[in-house]
C-alpha positions as CSV (number, residue, x, y, z in Angstrom):
1,X,30.2,-18.8,1.0
2,X,26.4,-19.1,0.7
3,X,25.1,-17.5,-2.5
4,X,22.6,-15.0,-1.1
5,X,22.3,-13.4,-4.5
6,X,21.0,-16.5,-6.4
7,X,18.1,-15.4,-8.6
8,X,17.9,-12.0,-6.7
9,X,17.3,-9.3,-9.3
10,X,18.7,-6.4,-7.2
11,X,22.1,-5.5,-8.6
12,X,23.4,-4.4,-5.1
13,X,22.4,-7.7,-3.6
14,X,24.0,-9.6,-6.4
15,X,27.3,-7.7,-6.1
16,X,27.5,-7.5,-2.3
17,X,26.1,-11.1,-1.9
18,X,24.1,-10.1,1.2
19,X,20.4,-9.3,1.7
20,X,19.5,-5.6,1.6
21,X,18.5,-5.7,5.3
22,X,22.2,-6.2,6.1
23,X,23.6,-3.3,3.9
24,X,26.1,-1.1,5.7
25,X,27.6,2.3,4.8
26,X,30.8,0.5,3.8
27,X,28.8,-1.8,1.5
28,X,27.3,1.2,-0.3
29,X,30.6,2.9,-0.7
30,X,32.2,-0.2,-2.1
31,X,29.4,-0.6,-4.7
32,X,29.5,3.1,-5.6
33,X,33.3,3.1,-6.0
34,X,33.6,-0.3,-7.8
35,X,30.7,0.5,-10.2
36,X,31.6,4.1,-10.9
37,X,28.4,5.5,-9.6
38,X,28.4,9.3,-10.0
39,X,25.3,10.4,-8.0
40,X,23.5,9.7,-4.8
41,X,19.8,10.6,-4.6
42,X,18.0,11.0,-1.2
43,X,14.3,10.1,-1.5
44,X,11.8,10.9,1.2
45,X,8.0,11.0,1.4
46,X,6.2,14.4,1.8
47,X,2.8,15.2,3.2
48,X,1.3,14.5,-0.2
49,X,2.5,10.8,-0.1
50,X,4.9,11.3,-3.0
51,X,8.6,10.8,-3.1
52,X,10.7,14.0,-2.9
53,X,14.3,14.2,-4.1
54,X,17.7,15.6,-3.1
55,X,20.5,15.0,-5.6
56,X,24.2,14.8,-4.8
57,X,27.0,14.7,-7.4
58,X,29.8,12.7,-5.7
59,X,33.0,14.8,-5.7
60,X,35.3,12.7,-3.5
61,X,35.4,9.7,-1.2
62,X,35.3,12.1,1.8
63,X,32.2,13.8,0.3
64,X,30.5,10.4,-0.2
65,X,31.3,9.3,3.3
66,X,29.9,12.6,4.6
67,X,26.6,12.3,2.7
68,X,26.0,8.8,3.9
69,X,27.0,9.6,7.5
70,X,25.4,12.9,8.3
71,X,22.4,13.1,5.9
72,X,21.3,16.6,5.0
73,X,18.9,19.4,6.0
74,X,15.5,20.2,4.4
75,X,12.7,22.6,4.9
76,X,9.9,20.6,6.7
77,X,7.4,23.4,6.3
78,X,7.4,23.0,2.6
79,X,6.9,19.2,2.9
80,X,4.3,18.9,5.7
81,X,1.4,21.2,6.5
82,X,1.8,20.7,10.3
83,X,5.3,22.2,10.5
84,X,5.7,25.9,11.0
85,X,8.1,28.0,8.9
86,X,9.7,29.4,12.1
87,X,11.0,26.0,13.2
88,X,11.1,24.0,10.0
89,X,14.6,22.7,9.6
90,X,14.7,18.9,9.6
91,X,17.4,16.3,8.9
92,X,16.9,13.6,6.3
93,X,19.1,10.6,7.1
94,X,19.5,7.6,4.7
95,X,18.4,4.1,5.6
96,X,21.1,1.9,4.0
97,X,18.8,-1.1,3.5
98,X,16.6,0.8,1.1
99,X,19.4,1.6,-1.4
100,X,18.8,0.7,-5.1
101,X,20.2,1.5,-8.5
102,X,18.2,4.2,-10.1
103,X,16.6,2.7,-13.3
104,X,15.9,6.0,-15.0
105,X,18.9,8.3,-14.4
106,X,21.2,9.0,-17.4
107,X,24.0,9.5,-14.8
108,X,24.7,6.2,-12.8
109,X,23.0,6.8,-9.5
110,X,22.1,5.2,-6.3
111,X,18.8,6.1,-4.6
112,X,18.2,5.7,-0.8
113,X,15.1,6.3,1.2
114,X,15.5,8.6,4.2
115,X,14.0,9.1,7.7
116,X,13.2,12.5,9.2
117,X,14.9,13.8,12.4
118,X,14.3,17.0,14.3
119,X,16.7,19.8,15.4
120,X,17.8,17.7,18.4
121,X,18.6,14.6,16.2
122,X,15.6,12.7,17.4
123,X,13.1,11.0,15.1
124,X,10.4,13.4,14.0
125,X,7.4,12.2,16.0
126,X,4.9,13.3,13.4
127,X,6.7,11.7,10.4
128,X,4.4,9.1,8.9
129,X,7.3,6.7,8.5
130,X,8.2,7.0,12.2
131,X,4.6,6.6,13.2
132,X,4.6,3.3,11.4
133,X,7.7,2.2,13.2
134,X,6.2,3.2,16.6
135,X,3.0,1.3,15.7
136,X,5.0,-1.9,15.0
137,X,7.1,-1.5,18.2
138,X,3.9,-1.2,20.3
139,X,2.4,-4.3,18.7
140,X,5.5,-6.4,19.3
141,X,6.0,-5.2,22.9
142,X,2.3,-5.6,23.9
143,X,1.5,-8.9,22.0
144,X,4.8,-10.6,21.2
145,X,3.7,-10.7,17.5
146,X,5.2,-8.9,14.5
147,X,3.2,-7.8,11.5
148,X,3.8,-8.7,7.8
149,X,1.8,-7.1,5.1
150,X,1.6,-6.6,1.3
151,X,-0.4,-4.5,-1.0
152,X,-2.3,-5.0,-4.2
153,X,-1.6,-1.9,-6.3
154,X,-4.3,-1.2,-8.9
155,X,-3.9,1.5,-11.5
156,X,-5.2,2.7,-14.8
157,X,-3.1,3.4,-17.9
158,X,-4.5,6.2,-20.0
159,X,-3.6,6.8,-23.6
160,X,-4.9,8.1,-26.8
161,X,-7.3,5.6,-28.3
162,X,-5.3,4.6,-31.3
163,X,-5.7,0.8,-30.9
164,X,-8.1,-0.6,-33.5
165,X,-7.1,-4.3,-33.6
166,X,-8.1,-6.8,-30.9
167,X,-10.4,-4.5,-28.9
168,X,-11.0,-5.6,-25.3
169,X,-14.6,-6.0,-24.1
170,X,-15.7,-3.2,-21.8
171,X,-15.3,-4.1,-18.1
172,X,-14.1,-7.6,-19.0
173,X,-10.3,-7.1,-18.7
174,X,-9.6,-9.4,-15.8
175,X,-6.4,-11.4,-16.5
176,X,-6.7,-10.6,-20.2
177,X,-3.6,-11.1,-22.3
178,X,-1.9,-9.2,-25.1
179,X,-2.9,-8.2,-27.7
180,X,-6.3,-7.7,-26.1
181,X,-4.5,-6.2,-23.1
182,X,-2.6,-3.2,-24.5
183,X,-0.2,-2.4,-21.7
184,X,1.1,-5.8,-20.6
185,X,4.6,-4.8,-21.7
186,X,4.5,-1.6,-19.6
187,X,3.4,-3.6,-16.6
188,X,6.1,-6.2,-17.0
189,X,8.7,-3.6,-17.5
190,X,7.6,-1.8,-14.3
191,X,7.6,-5.1,-12.4
192,X,11.2,-5.8,-13.5
193,X,12.3,-2.4,-12.4
194,X,10.6,-2.7,-9.1
195,X,12.2,-6.1,-8.4
196,X,15.6,-4.6,-9.2
197,X,14.9,-1.8,-6.8
198,X,14.3,-4.4,-4.0
199,X,10.5,-4.8,-4.2
200,X,9.2,-8.3,-3.6
201,X,6.7,-8.9,-6.5
202,X,4.2,-11.7,-6.3
203,X,2.6,-11.2,-9.8
204,X,1.0,-8.8,-12.1
205,X,-2.1,-8.9,-14.3
206,X,-4.7,-6.9,-16.2
207,X,-7.7,-6.0,-14.1
208,X,-11.5,-5.8,-14.8
209,X,-11.6,-2.1,-15.8
210,X,-11.2,-1.0,-19.4
211,X,-13.2,1.5,-21.4
212,X,-13.0,4.3,-23.9
213,X,-14.0,7.8,-23.1
214,X,-13.4,11.2,-24.8
215,X,-10.9,9.8,-27.3
216,X,-8.8,8.0,-24.6
217,X,-8.3,4.4,-23.8
218,X,-8.4,3.4,-20.1
219,X,-6.9,0.1,-19.1
220,X,-6.8,-1.2,-15.5
221,X,-3.8,-3.3,-14.3
222,X,-2.7,-4.6,-10.9
223,X,0.7,-5.5,-9.4
224,X,0.6,-7.6,-6.2
225,X,3.5,-7.9,-3.7
226,X,4.5,-10.7,-1.4
227,X,4.1,-10.3,2.4
228,X,7.2,-8.8,4.1
229,X,8.0,-6.8,7.2
230,X,5.7,-3.9,7.8
231,X,8.3,-1.2,7.2
232,X,9.7,-2.8,4.0
233,X,6.1,-3.2,2.7
234,X,5.4,0.5,3.0
235,X,8.7,1.5,1.4
236,X,8.1,-0.9,-1.5
237,X,4.7,0.5,-2.3
238,X,6.0,4.1,-2.4
239,X,8.9,3.0,-4.7
240,X,6.5,1.0,-6.9
241,X,4.2,4.0,-7.5
242,X,7.2,6.2,-8.3
243,X,8.5,3.6,-10.8
244,X,5.2,3.2,-12.5
245,X,4.8,6.9,-13.0
246,X,8.3,7.2,-14.5
247,X,7.8,4.3,-16.9
248,X,4.4,5.6,-18.0
249,X,6.0,9.0,-18.7
250,X,8.7,7.3,-20.8
251,X,6.0,5.5,-22.8
252,X,4.1,8.8,-23.4
253,X,1.0,7.6,-21.5
254,X,-0.5,8.6,-18.2
255,X,-1.0,6.4,-15.1
256,X,-3.3,7.0,-12.2
257,X,-3.9,5.4,-8.9
258,X,-7.1,7.4,-8.4
259,X,-9.9,5.5,-6.7
260,X,-12.5,6.3,-9.3
261,X,-12.3,7.4,-13.0
262,X,-15.9,7.6,-14.1
263,X,-19.4,6.5,-13.1
264,X,-20.2,2.9,-13.8
265,X,-16.7,1.7,-14.3
266,X,-14.4,-0.3,-12.0
267,X,-12.5,1.8,-9.5
268,X,-8.9,1.1,-8.3
269,X,-8.2,0.0,-4.8
270,X,-5.2,-0.7,-2.6
271,X,-6.1,-3.9,-0.9
272,X,-3.8,-4.7,2.0
273,X,-3.1,-8.3,3.0
274,X,-1.9,-8.9,6.6
275,X,-0.6,-11.6,8.8
276,X,0.7,-11.8,12.4
277,X,3.9,-13.7,12.9
278,X,5.7,-15.2,15.9
279,X,9.1,-16.8,15.7
280,X,8.8,-16.9,12.0
281,X,5.5,-18.8,11.9
282,X,2.2,-17.5,10.6
283,X,-0.3,-17.1,13.5
284,X,-3.4,-16.7,11.2
285,X,-3.9,-20.5,10.9
286,X,-4.3,-23.1,13.7
287,X,-4.9,-26.8,13.0
288,X,-5.9,-26.0,9.5
289,X,-8.4,-23.3,10.4
290,X,-8.5,-19.6,10.9
291,X,-7.0,-19.0,14.3
292,X,-8.4,-17.0,17.3
293,X,-5.5,-14.6,16.8
294,X,-6.7,-13.9,13.2
295,X,-10.3,-13.4,14.4
296,X,-9.2,-11.0,17.1
297,X,-7.2,-9.0,14.5
298,X,-10.2,-9.0,12.2
299,X,-12.4,-7.6,15.0
300,X,-9.8,-4.9,15.5
301,X,-9.9,-4.0,11.8
302,X,-13.6,-3.9,11.8
303,X,-13.9,-1.9,15.0
304,X,-11.6,0.8,13.7
305,X,-12.7,0.6,10.0
306,X,-14.7,3.9,10.1
307,X,-11.6,5.8,11.2
308,X,-9.1,3.8,9.1
309,X,-10.7,5.4,6.0
310,X,-9.1,8.7,7.2
311,X,-5.7,7.3,6.2
312,X,-6.7,4.9,3.4
313,X,-9.5,6.9,1.6
314,X,-8.1,10.3,1.6
315,X,-9.9,12.4,-1.1
316,X,-13.5,12.9,-2.2
317,X,-13.3,10.5,-5.2
318,X,-12.6,7.7,-2.7
319,X,-16.2,7.7,-1.7
320,X,-17.4,7.3,-5.3
321,X,-15.7,3.9,-5.3
322,X,-17.2,2.8,-1.9
323,X,-20.8,2.5,-3.2
324,X,-23.2,-0.5,-2.8
325,X,-23.4,-3.3,-5.3
326,X,-19.8,-3.0,-6.5
327,X,-16.8,-5.1,-5.4
328,X,-15.5,-2.3,-3.2
329,X,-17.0,-2.7,0.3
330,X,-19.5,-0.4,2.0
331,X,-20.5,-2.6,5.0
332,X,-18.4,-3.4,8.1
333,X,-18.3,-7.2,8.0
334,X,-16.0,-10.0,7.1
335,X,-16.2,-13.4,5.4
336,X,-14.4,-16.2,3.6
337,X,-13.6,-15.6,-0.1
338,X,-16.4,-13.1,-0.3
339,X,-15.7,-10.0,-2.3
340,X,-18.7,-8.0,-0.9
341,X,-17.1,-7.8,2.6
342,X,-14.7,-5.3,4.1
343,X,-12.3,-7.9,5.5
344,X,-11.9,-11.1,3.4
345,X,-10.1,-14.3,4.2
346,X,-8.7,-15.4,0.8
347,X,-8.6,-18.9,-0.4
348,X,-5.7,-20.6,1.3
349,X,-3.8,-23.9,1.3
350,X,-4.5,-24.8,4.9
351,X,-5.9,-28.3,4.2
352,X,-4.3,-31.3,2.4
353,X,-3.0,-30.2,-0.9
354,X,-2.4,-32.7,-3.6
355,X,-3.2,-30.5,-6.6
356,X,0.3,-30.2,-7.9
357,X,0.7,-34.0,-7.9
358,X,-2.6,-34.4,-9.7
359,X,-1.5,-32.0,-12.4
360,X,2.0,-33.5,-12.5
361,X,1.7,-37.3,-12.0
362,X,5.5,-37.8,-12.3
363,X,6.3,-35.4,-9.4
364,X,7.6,-37.0,-6.2
365,X,5.5,-36.1,-3.2
366,X,7.3,-34.1,-0.4
367,X,6.1,-32.6,2.8
368,X,5.1,-28.9,2.3
369,X,3.9,-26.3,4.8
370,X,1.5,-24.0,3.0
371,X,0.2,-22.3,6.2
372,X,2.7,-19.4,5.7
373,X,0.6,-18.3,2.7
374,X,-2.6,-17.5,4.6
375,X,-3.4,-13.8,4.9
376,X,-6.4,-11.6,5.9
377,X,-7.3,-8.9,3.4
378,X,-8.5,-5.3,4.2
379,X,-10.3,-4.1,1.1
380,X,-11.5,-0.5,1.4
381,X,-8.2,1.5,1.0
382,X,-7.3,3.0,-2.4
383,X,-4.4,4.9,-4.1
384,X,-5.2,8.2,-2.3
385,X,-3.9,6.6,0.9
386,X,-0.9,7.9,2.9
387,X,0.7,4.5,2.8
388,X,2.7,4.8,6.1
389,X,-0.2,6.2,8.1
390,X,-2.6,3.5,6.6
391,X,-0.3,0.6,7.5
392,X,0.4,2.2,10.9
393,X,-3.4,2.4,11.5
394,X,-3.9,-1.2,10.5
395,X,-1.1,-2.2,12.9
396,X,-2.9,-0.3,15.7
397,X,-6.2,-2.0,14.7
398,X,-4.6,-5.4,14.9
399,X,-3.2,-4.7,18.4
400,X,-6.5,-3.2,19.4
401,X,-8.3,-6.4,18.4
402,X,-5.9,-8.5,20.3
403,X,-6.4,-6.4,23.4
404,X,-10.2,-6.2,23.3
405,X,-11.9,-8.5,25.8
406,X,-14.9,-9.2,23.5
407,X,-13.0,-9.4,20.2
408,X,-14.1,-13.0,19.4
409,X,-17.7,-12.1,20.1
410,X,-17.4,-9.1,17.7
411,X,-15.8,-11.3,15.1
412,X,-18.7,-13.7,15.3
413,X,-21.2,-10.9,15.2
414,X,-19.7,-9.3,12.1
415,X,-19.2,-12.5,10.1
416,X,-21.3,-13.0,6.9
417,X,-21.3,-16.1,4.6
418,X,-23.8,-14.7,2.0
419,X,-23.9,-12.1,-0.6
420,X,-25.4,-9.3,1.5
421,X,-26.6,-7.4,-1.6
422,X,-29.1,-10.2,-2.5
423,X,-32.6,-9.2,-1.7
424,X,-33.2,-12.3,0.3
425,X,-30.5,-11.2,2.8
426,X,-31.6,-7.6,3.2
427,X,-32.4,-8.1,6.9
428,X,-28.8,-9.2,7.5
429,X,-27.6,-6.2,5.5
430,X,-29.6,-3.9,7.8
431,X,-27.8,-5.2,10.8
432,X,-24.4,-4.1,9.6
433,X,-22.7,-0.8,10.2
434,X,-21.6,1.3,7.2
435,X,-18.3,2.9,6.2
436,X,-18.2,6.7,6.0
437,X,-19.6,8.2,2.9
438,X,-17.3,11.3,2.6
439,X,-14.0,12.7,3.8
440,X,-16.1,14.9,6.1
441,X,-17.7,11.8,7.6
442,X,-14.3,10.0,7.9
443,X,-12.9,13.0,9.8
444,X,-15.6,12.7,12.4
445,X,-15.1,9.0,12.8
446,X,-11.3,9.6,13.3
447,X,-11.9,12.1,16.0
448,X,-14.3,9.7,17.8
449,X,-11.7,6.9,17.8
450,X,-8.6,9.1,18.2
451,X,-7.6,7.9,21.7
452,X,-7.0,4.3,20.4
453,X,-4.5,5.6,17.8
454,X,-2.8,7.9,20.4
455,X,-2.4,5.0,22.9
456,X,1.3,4.1,23.6
457,X,2.3,7.4,22.0
458,X,2.0,5.9,18.5
459,X,0.0,8.7,16.7
460,X,0.7,12.2,17.9
461,X,-2.5,14.2,18.6
462,X,-1.3,16.9,16.1
463,X,-1.3,14.3,13.3
464,X,-4.8,13.1,14.1
465,X,-6.0,16.7,14.2
466,X,-4.1,17.5,11.0
467,X,-5.6,14.6,9.1
468,X,-9.1,15.4,10.2
469,X,-8.6,19.1,9.3
470,X,-7.4,18.2,5.8
471,X,-10.4,15.8,5.3
472,X,-12.8,18.5,6.3
473,X,-11.2,21.0,4.0
474,X,-12.7,19.2,1.0
475,X,-16.2,20.2,2.2
476,X,-17.6,17.1,0.6
477,X,-20.3,16.3,3.2
478,X,-23.0,16.1,0.5
479,X,-20.9,15.7,-2.6
480,X,-22.0,12.2,-3.6
481,X,-25.6,13.4,-3.9
482,X,-24.6,16.5,-5.8
483,X,-22.5,14.7,-8.4
484,X,-24.6,11.5,-8.7
485,X,-24.7,10.5,-12.4
486,X,-23.2,13.8,-13.4
487,X,-20.3,12.8,-15.6
488,X,-19.1,16.3,-16.2
489,X,-18.8,17.1,-12.5
490,X,-17.3,13.7,-11.8
491,X,-14.7,14.2,-14.5
492,X,-13.8,17.6,-12.9
493,X,-13.2,15.8,-9.6
494,X,-11.2,13.0,-11.2
495,X,-8.9,15.5,-13.0
496,X,-8.3,17.4,-9.8
497,X,-7.2,14.3,-7.9
498,X,-5.8,12.1,-10.7
499,X,-2.3,12.1,-9.3
500,X,-3.2,11.4,-5.7
501,X,-0.8,9.7,-3.3
């Protein structure tokens, strides 16, 4: 038998010797019985983007079979603002492929992510997770392409400032190592737990941001994933945030994915890398160059960028990160390896690659295809995002770009190969459209482009209206001007939204 589990850190994959995508109810029952698991936890994402929990103590084989077969009920009106109390009962039904061994429970437990179903047993049309699935189905049916994505999860660890030795240089933390990086061990512990929970981790590192303020040490880190199927990528980001928060709590420190902490210091983003795939092959590269398919998708991202902020930049502090002359983008444009743009084509391995043989002269040369590695990065989202709606929106945008008749013209028009913030290129900067500057502005842009999201019945009208209503409820139309360089007011906002998403 093929050893599927070789080097796979997920205990369920190791024991069952099959990929998580093939897990069945019988597989989970076998693992639970053989490993003396005492509890099953259902996990599902609420309207605030955080995982919710329903705990089951297993009392018998029949009880376990019932849990895994029928799911359970929950009160949707307490989970989502758009569900009325008079008709709020929903079912939560487990998706077996998401099962993982809980790394924190004192009682041996298996956790499983769930999907929402309505009173008639049909998928809840307004559930963000189901909207994501609908978006992917529409893309595949209309274009013949599937979508693979991955996220770059940036976050700050906040602790009491008790470290005196090996102080890090302010805002110079990029790829720093311990002992100058104080929370490397927390990051690696989290990465290991994520991998065991089924997350596909590319790497982790310390990020630019580090500073001291009001007796606390703030250190920025990043964990980056590898591209995988759209639905799995969303689930993994949700699980990763949950794991990071639990490990930080165990260490007696705080962790935040908030987009901005204070004026003048690096904010945290949630960059999303994307690639379109057909028959297992990356369609972003053709003959060693960026393909027309990739350029069309980029045009779609840029065309819908103003409204995508409604899903990816979802609270007022998001727009303190999206300011000029920082690495976070403000202008609707794209470019190669250029961090001042909204959509970036990262350095790839599309051409001839002999670096490994230069570094290792004794290595025997073999044929290698590196084109699978090329992605296109969307850079404005942050940790306030509703991950499922954001990725659904990006999927809609990719499809939109592929369907637009003039998408290649738009891609050419919005391409930049210079630092647009240099004074010598101010004329080029003036030609570019801008991202929204507030939640209020973002809501208006969403309403203007709503029909594109509603096409093919992907986004329900009620969800678009609900998102816009929530964004307007912040009443932040002029907030950036009011809080500009006012650290006290800024800190009040940061404290209010520190545990967003």
